[in-house]
N, C-alpha and C positions, 0 to 999 in steps of 0.2 A: 588294627591288628587282626590277623587271621590265624587260623589253626591249620597246621600242616602235618602230614604223615611222612616220615622219613622211612623209606624201605631199605633194609639191609639184608643181603643174602650172604650167609657165612657158611659155606660148605663144610660139613664135618664138625660144626660147633656143638658143644655140649653145654649143659646148664651153667657150668662154671664160666664158660666163655661169655655167656650172656650176662651173668651176674657181674663180671668184671667190666663189661661194656656199660652196664647200668651205673656202676660206681664211677667210671670215667665220666659219663655224661652228667651224673649228679654233681660231681666235683667241678666240672668245667662250667656248668651253668648255674651253680649255686648262687652266684652273685648276679644272675640275669645278664649274661654276656651281652652287652649292648642292649638291644630290645628283645632278645630271644629268651624264652622260658621253656625249659624241658618239663613236660607234664607226665611222663611215664612211658612204659613200653609194654608191648604184648609180644611174646615169643610163640611162633607157630612151630611146634615140634614136628619133625618129620618133613618139613619144607625148608629147613635151614634159614628160616626167615625171622627177622626181628623188626617189628613195626613200632616206631617211636613217634610220640605225639609232641609237637612243639607249638608254641604261640610266637608269632613274629610278624614283621612288616611285609615280608615277601618270601616266596619259595627260594629264590636265589640267595637271600640273606641267611635263611635257615640252613641251606646247604653249605654256604661258606663258613658259617659258625661251627657246624659239625666237623667239617674238614679241618678247620683251625684247631679243634679240640683233639684231632687225631683219630676221628671215627670215620669209617667208610660210609659212603652214601651211594646207593644204587639209583634211587629215584626220590623226588620230593613232590607231593601232590597236595593241593588244598583239600580240606575235609570239613565236614559238618559233624559236630559232636552231639549225639542224641542219647537220651536215656529214658527208660520208662518212668511214668509218674510214680512217686513214692519210693523210688530207688535212688539212693544218694551216693553214686559212684564218683561223681565229679563235684568239686566245690561250686557253690553258686556263681562265683566269679568266672568259671570256665564254661558254664552252660550257655547254649545258644539262646538268643532272644526268642520270644514267641514267634512261631513261624506262620501263624494264622493270618 
């Protein structure tokens, strides 16, 4: 399983638009649609961008699951999830293995 960032660009979107998208994704992936898990989103205000993190077998499967849920997809790329030592933003099951 890999981690993938789904990029969405929604011109003119407001916080409510992104909140509704989050609810849609949360509901669609609540039961782990296939092998896809929705891990959360970051909204980049001023860029009309919403970056959503997923775990799944491939970029193409993550894209297909998002489209099936009714969400737009501009690009899907593999990512590495990192966080500073002592900061617990991501559950242990989502952290990358030691990179040393």
